[in-house]
N, C-alpha and C positions, 0 to 999 in steps of 0.2 A: 488391405490386411492389417497394416500398421495402425491405422485409426481404429479399426475394430478391436484390436488387442488393447490399445490404450484406454478405450472407453468401456471395455468389458472387464478390465482389471479390477476396478472398485467393487463391482457386483460379485466377482469371485471372492474377494476378501470379505464382503458383507456376509456372504453365505457362510464363510469360515468362522466369522465372529459368533455365530449362534452355536458353534460347537465348543467355544471356549468358555470355561466356567470360572476363570479367575481374572480379576482386573489387570493384573500384571501381564497376563497373556494377551489381552486386548491392546495394551500399550506396545508390546512387541509386534503385534499384527500391523498396527499403524506404521511402526518403524520400517517393517518389511515393505509395506506399500510405498513408503516414501523413497526407499532405495530403488525399487523397481521403476517407480515413476521418474526418478532422475535418470535412470538407465535408458529411457526413451529419447533423451536429448541427442545422442549420436545418430540413431536412425532418422530422427527428424531433420537433423542437419544434412544428412546425406540425401534426403528427399526435399531439401529446401527449394522452394519455387515451383515444385511440381503441382499440378492441378489437384486441389482438394487436400493438400497437406498443410503447409505453413509458410509464411513469408518471414523476412528478416526481423521485422518488428515483433511478430508473434513468437518467434523462436527466442528473441531477447527476453521477452516477458515470461515465457515458459521456463527458461533457465533460472531466472531470478526466483520465481515462485517455487520451482523444484528444489533449489538449494535451501531456501528459507524453510520450506516444509520438512526437509530432511533434518535440519538442526532443531526445529520445533519438536519433531518426533523424538529426537535424541534427548532433548531437554525433558520431555514428558516421561521418558524412562527413568529419569533420576528424581522425579517428583513423588511426593507422598500424596497419593490420591485418596480423598475422603469420600468420593462418590460411591454409591452402591453399584453392584455389577450391572444392573439393568440400565441405570443412568449412564454409566461409562460405555456400555455397548451402544447406546443411542448417540453418545458423543463421538465415538469412533466412526459410526456409520455416517453421521452428518458431516464429519470432517473429511472423510474420503470422498463423499459426494460433492462437497464444497470445492475441493481441489479439482475434481473431475470437471465440474461446471466451468471453473476458471480456465482449465486446459482447453475446453471446447470453445470458449470465447476467444482465446488466443489463436486457435487454428481456423476459425470460421472466416471466410472471405465474403460472406453475404451479410448485409447490414441487418436483415430481419433475423437471421440466426444468431448474430451477436447480441441483438436485443433480447432474444429468448434466453440465451445462456447467462447474460448479465442479470436478468430478472431472477433466474434460477439461483444464482449466487446469493441474491438478496434473501431468498427463502431459507436456504441452508445456513447462511451466516446468522440470520435472526434466531434460528433455533439454537445455534451454538452460543450466541450471546446470552440467551436465557437459560442455558443448561443448568446453572447453579440453582435455579428455581427460587430465588429470593426477590424481595420487592424491587430492589434497585435494578437487578438484571432483567427482570420481566418488563419493568417500565422502560428501560433503555432499549430493549428489543422491539417493543411496540412502537416507540418513537422512531427508531431506525426503520422499521418496516413501513410505517405510514409515510414518512417523508421521502424515503427512497422509492416507494411505489408511486407516489405522486410524480417524482422526478422521471421515473421510467415511463410513466404515462405521457408526460410531455415529450420525451424522446420518441415515443411511438407516433405522436402527432407530427413531429419533425420528419419521421420516416415517410409518413403519408404525403407530406408536403414535398419531400424529395422525389416521390413518384410523380407528383403534379409538375415538378420542374422539368420533367423529361417529356417533351411533346410526343415523341414516337418511341416505340420499342423500350418502354420503361423497364429498368432492371435494378435490383438491389445488390448485384455483384459488382464490387468496386472496379475490377479490371474490365468490365463490359460497358461501363458508363461512358457515353459520348459527351465529354465536357463542352464541346463546341456548340451543342444544340440545347444546352440547359437554359431555362428561363431565369434571368438574373433575379427577378422579384421573388419567385417561389424558392429559389435556391438560397437567397439571403434569409428568408423567413424560416426555411427548413433548418439552416445551420443554427439560428438563434435557439430554436426549440431543442435541437439535438445537444447543443452546448449546455443549456440549462438543465436538460434531463440527465445527461451523463455527468455533468459537472456536479449535480446533487450527489450522485453515487461516489464521485471522487472525494467530495467533501470540501469543495471550493466555497468561499464566502460569496454571497450571503446565504447559500443553501447548506451551510455546514452544521446546523444546529443539532443534528443527530450524533455527530462524530465524537465530541468529548464524552458524552454519556455512554455511548457504545464501547469506546476504547477503554474507558475506566471500569465499566461493569463487567466486561467480558473476561473469561478465564485468561490467564497470562498467554498461553500459546495462541489463542484466538486473537488477542490484541496484537500480537506480533504479525500474524498473517493478515489481519485487516489493514494494518498500517503498511506492511512491507510488500504485500502481494495484490490485494484486492483493487487498489487504486489503478494498477496497470490494466486490469480487465476493462475498466471504464474509460481509461485514457486512450487506448488504442483506436477505438472507433472514431474518436474526435480527431486524432492525427490522420487517420485514413480519409475522413471527410474533408479535412483541411487540404489534403493533396488535390482532391477534386475541386475544391474552391480555388486553389492556385491555378489549376488547368483551365478553369472557367474565368480566369482573370478577376477573381473576387477574393483573392488571398489576403489583401490588405484589410478587408472587413474582419475576417477570422482572426488575423493577428492583432488588430486593435481590440477586439473583444477579449482575447487571451490576456493582453496587457492590463486591461481594466480589472478583470477578475483576479489576475495574479497579484496586482498591487493591493487590491482590496483584501485579499486573503492574508497577505503578509501584515497589513495594518491591523486587521481583526485579531490575528494571532498575537501580535505584540501587545495589544491593549488588554485582552483577556488573560494573557499569561501573567501580567503584572499583578492581577487580583487573585490568582488561583494558588491554593496551597496543596491540593491533591497532586502528587507527583505524576500519576498516570494521566491526569487531565492536562498537565503541563506538557507531557510528551505528545498528547493528542493535539494540542495547539501548535506544538512544534511541527507536527505532521502537516497541519493546515498551512503553516508558513512555508514549508518546503514544497508543498504542492503548488502554492502560489508562485514560488520561484521557478518551478518547472514550467508553469504556464507563461511566465515572463520570458523565459528562454525561447520557447517556441513562438511567442509573440514577436520577439525581436528578429528572428530569422537569421539567415547567414551563418556565421561561425557559432552563434549561440545555440543553434539546433543541436550540434554535437554536444554542447555543454548541457543541454536539456536531457539528453540520453545518459550522460555521465552522472547527472544529478539524480535521475531515476534510480540508477544502479547504486549510487552511494547511499541515498536516503533509504532505499528498501532494505539493504543489508544492515546498516548502522541502526536504524530505528527498530527493526526487528530484534536486534541484539539488545538494545536498551530496554525494550519491553520485557525481554526475558530476564535481564538483570533486575528490572523493577519487580518481577515476580519473586526473585530472591529476597528483595527488601521487604516485600509484603509478607513473606513467610517468616522472616526474622523478627518483624515488629508487629505483625497482624494489624497494620494500619497503612493507609495511603496518604494520611495527612502529614506533610513534611514538618509541621510545627511540633509534632509528637515524636519525631524521629531524629536521633543524633547519635554520634559515637559509632558510626558504621565501621570506621577503621579499627576500632578496638573490639568490635563485636564480630566482624567477619571481613578480614582484610582483602580477601580475594574479590568479594562482591564490591567493595569500595573502589578497588583499582579498576575493575571492569566498568563500573559506572563512570568514573572520571575519564577513562580513555574514551568511552562512548560519547560523553559530552564534548570532549575535545574534538573528536572526529565529526560529530553532527553539527558543530559550530563552524566547521570548515577550516580547521587548522591542518597543516601538512602532517602526515601524508594522506589525509583524507581525499577521496575523489571529489568531495564537495568543494574542496579548495580550488581544484581545477575548474569546476563548473562555475563557481562564483567569480573566479578571475575573468573568464571569458564573457560572462553575463555583464559584469561591470565594464569590461573593455568595450563591449558592444554598445552599452548605454552611452559611453563617452564618444565612441565612434559616430553614433547617430546624433550626438550633441543633445541628448536628453539630460540636461544638467539638473533640472529640478527633480525628476524621478531618481537620478543617480544619488543625489544627496539625501533625498527622502528615504531611499532604501538603506543607505548607510546608517542613518539615525535609527531607523526601525531595527536594524540588525544589532546596533549597539544596545538598545533596550532589551532585546531578546537575549543577547549574550550575557548581559548583566544579570538578568533574572535567572537564567539557567546556571550560571556560575555561582551566584549567591545561594541558590537552592542546593547545589551540590556541596558547597562548603558547609551549609547547615546540616546536611545529611551525614557527612563524613567526619566532621570534627566533633570534639567533645568526648565524654567518657560514657561507656556502656557498662552495665552491671555485670554481664556475663557473656563470655564468648559462646558462639553457636556455629556449628559446622553444618554444611549441606552436602548432598551427594555430589561427587566430582563432575557428573554430567551436567549439572546446573551451572557449573563454571565453564566447562569445556564448550558447550554449545554456543553461548554468546561470544566466547573468546575466539572461536574459529570464524564466526561471522565477521567480527571486527578485524581479524587477521586478513581475511579475504578482501574486505573493503580497503584496508591499508595497502595491500599488495596491488590491488587495482589502481589505487591512487598513485603509487610509485610507478607502475607500468605506464599509466596515463601521462605522467610527467615526462 
């Protein structure tokens, strides 16, 4: 009954959307959907572990997504929407379906169903990226659709190989897999394809090429959801498959691949960030860096696993907030080129402070939850005596911190010709996300 209500909800709201004749009304409809969607967290928690509902990892991802969606919807209420009624109706419909598809991916305990729902998120998010219907957004959407579809196709091959790895009574339900009977050869091959496939959707290097374009071209609320929520839908099947690899005594292979892709992602992000002036693309490369760090955490194992989950939480909330603040900057200056933006403090002090606080938190300074996760990741690297990776990561983080701090100083300092105010909701939404992240960091300490 609970699952039926959760997945019927967006279709009820979609039907209601055709009765609404004003853009503002559609924004309120999405906000109402976000509130009710978050309201499902308690009954899902009460049904935790029951067959067909949700596990701890799924509930963790659901809560993060629901919170971000709520504040994204609140932010939209304060935005000046230039889209026509028909375009905004399509935007609202695709957004609710996108959230529903992610919820389904979080709840599914069958690898084939997860694959279907993750592919569904690709379709709806591509439509949302291209909703502005300009050359850049359409090109970014097609690039995203093509690369992620190839990745999902590779994940499908991995699923077929996973079936071959089970000599008898093959199943795609995680809890029914008999790890003791798995064929090591087919299982290794299966995991490689699944990691590359879902890793493409996450945006790990070297399959990251779609990500900077999509994050930069998408409307601000969609950029926040892509960075803060969508990654989790593709990451969960990898973590669930890794558990099976551990049970089959092949966990070291999964962890080594996590470490390779994690370090490569951090390296690629650091290099490209130094050359980029588009602040939304810099936030996108920061997402690649943090996703790489999450993979490093799970690759190290042990105490770093908890750090990985803490990093997921911190990155999701803080990066979503930064994209929303970036939307404010875009509204104030009508440009994403940091070379053309200065004097944010004199033009809009609230936005300047939110941006600086967000940058401090995303770089991992206290009270950010990322401070805790980075501490345990570096401690784990030292504990395993990975000295070269340890110092390499420190150097890469120094470059990334320098770039993001110098970018922020350029944006915020200087003089601006005239002050400009925005709706209070456009400050409140990112501020609350940053506050929640900071509280989680303090509690985590």
